[in-house]
N, C-alpha and C positions, 0 to 999 in steps of 0.2 A: 504494500500500500504506500503510495507516494505521500511524503510529508513535506511541507514547505515551512522552513523554520527560520526565516530571516531574522526575526526579532530576538531569537536566542543569542545572537551575536552581540547585541547591545549589552548583555549581561556578562559576557565572557571575553570580549575583545576591547582593546584600546587602540584605535587607529590614530595615526599622527600624520595626516596628509599635508600639514603645513611645512613639513621638511621631508628629506629623503626617507624612504622606507628603510627599516632596519636599524634605527637608532635605539640606544638603550641596551639593557641586558645585565644580568648579574655578574657575568664574568668577562664581558667584552664591551668595548665602546661602540660596537656596531658590526654589521656583517662583513665590512671590508677588512676588519681586524682578524677575521677567522679564515684559516686556510681553506681553499676549495677541496683539497685532498687531505686525508689524514691517515695515520698508521694505526690500525686497530691491534690491540694486544693479542687477541685471539684470532685475528684474520676474518672476523665477522663484522658486519655493519648493520646496525639496528634500524636506522632511518635512511631510506633511499630516495633519490630524486631521479626521475626519468625525464630527460630534456625533450622539449618540443623541437621542431626543425630550427635550423639556425645555430648560432653559437651559444655556448653556455654563458660566456661573458658578453652578452649582447647589450648590457646596460639598459635592459628593457624587460620583456616578459619572462624569459628563462632566468635571468639573473635575479629579478625581483622575487620570483618564487623560491629559487634556491637560497636566497638570503634568509627566508623564513625557516627553511630546513636547517641551515647552519646555526642560526640563532637559537632555535629550540634545542638542537643537539648539544651545542656548546654550553648552554645554560642549564642543562639537565643531565650532563654526564652520559650522553648517548653517543655511540659511534655513528658515523654517517658516510655516505658515498654517493656520487652521482654517476649515472649511466647514460651514455649517448647511443641511441639506436644506430646500428650499422646502416650504411647507405646515405648518411648525411641528409641533405635536402631531398634526396630521392628515397628515403626510408619507407619501407612497406609496413603493413600491419604485422607481418611475420617478424620484421626487424624490431618493432616496438615490443611485441610479445616476448621475443628472446631477451630483450633488455630487462623486462619485468621478471621473467623467470630467473635470470641471472641474479637479480637483486634478492629475490626470495631465497634462492639457494645459497646466496651469500650471507644470509642471516637476517634479512630485512623483516622487521615486525610491522613497519609502516612504510608504504610506498606512495610517494607523492608524484603524480603524473601531470605534466603541464601540457595543455592544448587540446583542442577539440578533436584533433586527429588521433588521439589515443583511444577513443571510444571502443572500437571493435576489439583491439588487442587487450585493453583493460578488462572488458567483460569476460573474455576468455581466461585471462590470468586470474581474475577474482573468483571465478567458478572453480578453477583448478586448485587454488590456494585459499580456501575459506577461512583459515586461521590468521591470514595476513590482512591488515587494514589497508585500504586503498583510498587516497584522496585525489579526486578528479578536478583539477583546477580548470576553469572555463568549460566545465562539464555539466552533466545532467544526471538524473537518477537512472540507475541501471537495474532497479528492483532487486538489489542484492544487499544483504545485511552488513557486509564488510566493505561497502563502498559509499562514500558521500560525494555528491557533485556540488561544486561551488562555482557559481556564475556571478557576474557583476552587471550593474546597470550602466554600461558604458555610454549609453545615449545621454546620461546625465552629465558626465564630465566632458563628453564631446560638445554638448550644448554650452556648458560653461566656457569652453575654449573658443568656440565660434563667436559667442556673444562678446567675450572679452576682446577678441581680435578686432571686431568691428567697432566697439566702443573705444578702443585704443586709437582708431583712425584709419585702419586698413580697409580698403575697398576692393582690392583684388587679391583673392584668397585661392589657396590650392589644397587639395586633399589627395594623398597618395597612400593607398591601403594595401595591406598584405592579405594573403590567402586567395588571391585571384577572384575575390567577390563571393567566396563560398564560406567564409569564416563569419559566423554570426556576431562575434564580439567586435570584429573590425567594422562590420556593417552597422552595428549600433553606434559605434564611435562616429562613423561618417555621417549617418543620418542625424544624429544629435548635433553634430558640428554645423550642418546646413540649417537645421532648425534654429540654433542659437544665433547664427549670423543673420538669418532672415528676421528674427525677432528684434535684434538690435538695430538693423537697418530700418525696419518699420518704425521703430521709436524715433529714429533720427530723421526720417523722411527722405532716405536715400536708397539707391539700388547698388548692390555689390555684385561682383562677378566671382564665380568659383569654378576653377578647373578641378575635375573630380575623376580619378582614375584608379583602376586596379592593375594597370599594365606593369609588368616586370616585378610584381610582388607576390607571385604564387608561392615562392619558397621563402619569403620573408628575408631574403638575402640582399646584401649590397651588390650592385652590378654596374658596369659602365653604361649599359643601356638605360638604366633608371636615372643615373646621374645626368646623362645627356638629355633625357626628356625633361627633367626638372630644371636643368640649366636653361632649356628653351623656354620654359614657363617664365622663369625670372627675367630672361632677356626680353620677353614680350610684355612685361609689366606686372606679373604676379609679385606680390610683396611678401607674403608669408604662406608657408606650406605646412599643413598638419602631417607629420611623418608617422604614419600609423602602421608599423609593421616591423618590429624587432630590428635586425641589422640593416634594414633598408634605411634606417636613420643615418648611417654613415654616408651613403650616397647622396642623400638629400641635404645633409649639412655641408658636404663638400661642394655641392652645387650652390648652396646659399652663400658660402664663404667666397666663392669665386665671383658672385654676382651681387654682393651687398644685400642679400636677401635675409629673411628671418624664417624661423622654424618653430613649430609647436611640437613638443615631445609627447611620448605616449607611455602609459602603464606606470612608470616611475618618474621621479623628478630628474630630468635629463639636462638641467641647466649647467651642471658641472662638466658636461661632455663637449659643449660647444658654446662659444659666445654668441652664436646665431640664435640660440633658443630664448624665446621670450616668456614662455610658460609651458607647462605640460599637463595633459589630461591624465590624471592618475587614478589608479584603483589599488586597493589594499592587498596586494598579492602576498607580501611577506607576512603580514598579520593574519591573513586568512589561513595560510599554511601552518603557522604556529598554533593558531586556535584549534585547527582540526587535529594536528598531531597531539596536542595536549589532551584532547578528548579520547584519543586512542590509549593514552597511558594513565589517565586519572580515574578510570572506571565508569566514564559517562558516555562512551561511544554509542550506546544504545539510543541516546537522544538524537543522534544525527545519522546513524547507519541507515541505509536504504532511504535516503532522502535527497532532495535538491534544495540548496540554499541559494537565494538570490540577494545580493548585497548592493546597497546604494547609499545615497547621501544620508538617509536616516540612520544608517549603521556607521556613518563616518567612513565609508568605503569608496567614495568617489569624490573628486574635487580637484582644485588647482593649488599649487604650492605658493601661497602668497609671500612667504618669507624670502623666496629666491627669485620670484618672477621679476622681469625687467620692464613691466608695463609702467608707463608714466601718466597716461591720461585717464585710465580706468581705475577708479579708486578701490582700494581694498575693502572699504566699508560698503560700497555698492555691491561688490561680489558677495560679501558676507550676508547682506540682506537678501540677495537672490538665493544663496545657498539655503538660508533659513526658510524661504518660501517653498523650496523643494522639499525640505524636511517636513514642514508643516502641511504639505499637500496643497498649498495655495497655487503653486506652479507645478503643473503636471506635464512632463516631457514624454512625447510619444515614442514608443520603442519599436513600432512596426516599420522596419526599414524597407519593406516592400513598397512603401509609398514615397520613396525618395524621388523617383522620376515623375514629379507632378509640376504643376504650374505654381511657382513660388511668387508671393506678392512682391518681394523686394530682393530676390536673388535671381541672377541670370546664371543657371546651372549648366555647365558644359561638361557632359559626361563623355570621357574619352575611353 
C-alpha cells in the first residue's frame, strides 16, 4: 500500500538551503572534509552509494547525494563506499544491478541509489536482497518494504530561479536540461523556471525570451557540442542560462565565461564553482539521504519503507541560497516573502510539465 509521508520530514530533518548542503556534523566540518574513499577494517562497507550517470564529483546531483552518505557514515561510525555502474554514461540496467549486488555482497546494510534510471535495477536488487534497505533518490514507491522513494518539488525552486532572474533585470533567458527530456525532475525544474519568469515579467509589464533545450544533455555530461550551442545563445543575446543537468554545468559555465554570460546552478549551491553563477535552484539531497539512512538504523524504517516521499518548500527542501547569490536588484526579503507564500499555500506552482508548450502571456518560449 502506497504511503505519502512528506510531513514526517518536518519532524526529523533540518534543511539548510541558505548555504551549501553538507555543513555541520559531529565529527567533521562538512562533506568536503570527508574522504570519498575509505579503508574498512574488515573489508566490508555498511553504507553504499550507487552513482547516477555522470561523474561522482559533479558538484551537483551525484555529489550532493553522496555528501549525505558520507556525513551520516562519518558521524555515526559506519563504513561507506561508492559504486559507479560499468558503462559510464552508457550504463545499462544490468550494469546498475551489478553495482547494487556488489554493494550488498560487500556488506552494505543500506544502499542509496541516485537517479530515476535506477528504477528497474533497484526493484530487482531489492527483491533479491530483502534484508538490505534501499533509498531511491529522485525515485518513487516500488511497493517493497525495504525501499523508500524520495522525490522533490523541483518546479518550486525552478520557479524561484526564473522569477529571481527576471526581477534581477534579465530579459533573455536560457534553459539547458539533462536527460534528453525524459527525466521528470529536470522537466519540473524547467517548467517551474518558465512559470517563474512569466510571473515576474507579468508583474513588471514586460515580455522575456527563453531558449529552452534538451539537446546534448541525454547523458548529463559536458561536451563540446553543448558548449558550442550555449556559446551561440550568449552570442545572440541570451544573458543567463539555467544549467540543469549535472556535469553539463561545466560546458555551460565555460560558454558563459567566454561570452560574459551568467548561469543558474542546479541541485546544490554551485556559486563556488564559477563566478558566472548568480544563484542556484537547490533541493535537499544531502539531508534527505541522511534522514533516510538514519531511519534504517534507528529502528523506525517501518515508517517510511514501501513509501514515496515528496519534499518541497514546506519541508525546507527546495529554495535558493540567499547567502551566496550575487543578485543585486532582487531583494532577499522579497524572495523570503515569496518562499513563505509557497509554504503557506498562498502561491501554488504547477508541477504538470506536460503543459510547458503553451501560449505564455509574457514569455516568448523557443523550444529547441
